[in-house]
C-alpha positions as YAML, in Angstrom:
chain: A
units: angstrom
residues:
- id: 1
  name: UNK
  ca: [116.68, 96.89, 78.47]
- id: 2
  name: UNK
  ca: [117.55, 93.31, 77.60]
- id: 3
  name: UNK
  ca: [120.35, 93.25, 80.19]
- id: 4
  name: UNK
  ca: [118.66, 95.05, 83.06]
- id: 5
  name: UNK
  ca: [114.95, 94.36, 82.59]
- id: 6
  name: UNK
  ca: [112.92, 91.77, 84.44]
- id: 7
  name: UNK
  ca: [111.65, 88.97, 82.18]
- id: 8
  name: UNK
  ca: [108.13, 87.63, 82.20]
- id: 9
  name: UNK
  ca: [107.77, 84.41, 80.21]
- id: 10
  name: UNK
  ca: [104.74, 83.03, 78.47]
- id: 11
  name: UNK
  ca: [104.20, 80.28, 75.93]
- id: 12
  name: UNK
  ca: [104.20, 82.59, 72.91]
- id: 13
  name: UNK
  ca: [105.67, 85.82, 74.29]
- id: 14
  name: UNK
  ca: [108.41, 87.14, 76.49]
- id: 15
  name: UNK
  ca: [108.14, 90.54, 78.16]
- id: 16
  name: UNK
  ca: [111.20, 92.48, 79.27]
- id: 17
  name: UNK
  ca: [110.09, 95.08, 81.79]
- id: 18
  name: UNK
  ca: [111.93, 97.94, 83.47]
- id: 19
  name: UNK
  ca: [110.84, 101.14, 85.21]
- id: 20
  name: UNK
  ca: [110.25, 103.91, 82.70]
- id: 21
  name: UNK
  ca: [113.36, 105.92, 81.93]
- id: 22
  name: UNK
  ca: [111.35, 108.82, 80.54]
- id: 23
  name: UNK
  ca: [108.23, 110.51, 81.84]
- id: 24
  name: UNK
  ca: [105.89, 108.05, 80.15]
- id: 25
  name: UNK
  ca: [106.76, 104.46, 79.43]
- id: 26
  name: UNK
  ca: [107.48, 103.00, 76.02]
- id: 27
  name: UNK
  ca: [106.62, 99.69, 74.41]
- id: 28
  name: UNK
  ca: [108.69, 98.00, 71.72]
- id: 29
  name: UNK
  ca: [108.05, 94.86, 69.70]
- id: 30
  name: UNK
  ca: [110.54, 92.22, 68.58]
- id: 31
  name: UNK
  ca: [109.13, 89.88, 65.96]
- id: 32
  name: UNK
  ca: [111.82, 88.00, 64.11]
- id: 33
  name: UNK
  ca: [111.68, 86.72, 60.57]
- id: 34
  name: UNK
  ca: [112.42, 83.22, 61.83]
- id: 35
  name: UNK
  ca: [109.26, 83.31, 63.93]
- id: 36
  name: UNK
  ca: [107.00, 84.68, 61.18]
- id: 37
  name: UNK
  ca: [108.50, 84.63, 57.71]
- id: 38
  name: UNK
  ca: [105.90, 86.79, 56.00]
- id: 39
  name: UNK
  ca: [105.83, 90.53, 56.71]
- id: 40
  name: UNK
  ca: [102.03, 90.44, 56.49]
- id: 41
  name: UNK
  ca: [101.89, 88.09, 59.47]
- id: 42
  name: UNK
  ca: [104.43, 90.09, 61.48]
- id: 43
  name: UNK
  ca: [102.44, 93.28, 60.87]
- id: 44
  name: UNK
  ca: [99.16, 91.56, 61.77]
- id: 45
  name: UNK
  ca: [100.38, 90.39, 65.17]
- id: 46
  name: UNK
  ca: [102.02, 93.78, 65.80]
- id: 47
  name: UNK
  ca: [98.65, 95.48, 65.15]
- id: 48
  name: UNK
  ca: [96.92, 93.09, 67.56]
- id: 49
  name: UNK
  ca: [99.54, 93.74, 70.25]
- id: 50
  name: UNK
  ca: [99.29, 97.52, 69.78]
- id: 51
  name: UNK
  ca: [95.52, 97.35, 70.17]
- id: 52
  name: UNK
  ca: [95.91, 95.63, 73.54]
- id: 53
  name: UNK
  ca: [98.58, 98.11, 74.60]
- id: 54
  name: UNK
  ca: [96.39, 101.10, 73.69]
- id: 55
  name: UNK
  ca: [93.60, 99.86, 75.94]
- id: 56
  name: UNK
  ca: [96.02, 99.53, 78.87]
- id: 57
  name: UNK
  ca: [98.18, 102.59, 78.08]
- id: 58
  name: UNK
  ca: [97.50, 104.85, 81.09]
- id: 59
  name: UNK
  ca: [98.30, 102.08, 83.55]
- id: 60
  name: UNK
  ca: [101.46, 100.99, 81.68]
- id: 61
  name: UNK
  ca: [102.98, 104.49, 81.69]
- id: 62
  name: UNK
  ca: [105.28, 103.57, 84.58]
- id: 63
  name: UNK
  ca: [107.09, 100.88, 82.54]
- id: 64
  name: UNK
  ca: [109.32, 100.44, 79.53]
- id: 65
  name: UNK
  ca: [108.32, 97.12, 77.97]
- id: 66
  name: UNK
  ca: [109.69, 94.99, 75.16]
- id: 67
  name: UNK
  ca: [107.28, 92.39, 73.81]
- id: 68
  name: UNK
  ca: [109.21, 89.59, 72.12]
- id: 69
  name: UNK
  ca: [107.30, 87.00, 70.10]
- id: 70
  name: UNK
  ca: [108.94, 83.62, 70.74]
- id: 71
  name: UNK
  ca: [106.88, 81.29, 68.59]
- id: 72
  name: UNK
  ca: [103.74, 81.64, 66.52]
- id: 73
  name: UNK
  ca: [102.89, 79.51, 63.52]
- id: 74
  name: UNK
  ca: [99.35, 80.27, 62.38]
- id: 75
  name: UNK
  ca: [96.48, 82.69, 62.92]
- id: 76
  name: UNK
  ca: [95.03, 80.75, 65.82]
- id: 77
  name: UNK
  ca: [98.35, 80.98, 67.64]
- id: 78
  name: UNK
  ca: [98.54, 84.70, 66.80]
- id: 79
  name: UNK
  ca: [95.18, 85.18, 68.49]
- id: 80
  name: UNK
  ca: [96.36, 83.09, 71.46]
- id: 81
  name: UNK
  ca: [99.52, 85.21, 71.66]
- id: 82
  name: UNK
  ca: [97.40, 88.38, 71.76]
- id: 83
  name: UNK
  ca: [95.34, 86.93, 74.62]
- id: 84
  name: UNK
  ca: [98.55, 85.99, 76.40]
- id: 85
  name: UNK
  ca: [99.86, 89.54, 75.94]
- id: 86
  name: UNK
  ca: [96.75, 90.90, 77.65]
- id: 87
  name: UNK
  ca: [97.21, 88.50, 80.55]
- id: 88
  name: UNK
  ca: [100.95, 89.17, 80.97]
- id: 89
  name: UNK
  ca: [100.61, 92.95, 80.70]
- id: 90
  name: UNK
  ca: [97.75, 93.06, 83.19]
- id: 91
  name: UNK
  ca: [99.86, 91.01, 85.62]
- id: 92
  name: UNK
  ca: [102.35, 93.91, 85.70]
- id: 93
  name: UNK
  ca: [99.74, 96.34, 86.96]
- id: 94
  name: UNK
  ca: [98.73, 96.97, 90.56]
- id: 95
  name: UNK
  ca: [95.48, 95.17, 91.51]
- id: 96
  name: UNK
  ca: [93.32, 98.31, 91.30]
- id: 97
  name: UNK
  ca: [94.35, 98.92, 87.63]
- id: 98
  name: UNK
  ca: [93.91, 95.40, 86.33]
- id: 99
  name: UNK
  ca: [91.34, 94.89, 83.59]
...
């Protein structure tokens, strides 16, 4: 995925997107310890990202996506990263499926 996927850059996140290899697409998360040292914070942002993905799931079924967190320092930036994820993921969708 990292070699062949198309990259979509944001301030806090990077998406690596490719057509789904299986019948329904998959989403993976990369949140390094250097970005968020505490596991509690990594799990919190992962939960927020999954919540956004669940709302958009039927429309994202055509893609395999990796969501990589580039930089987040505090809770306000975690919330901003979640908003950015919604914006970047909806940009992948055809205009009739955008939220």
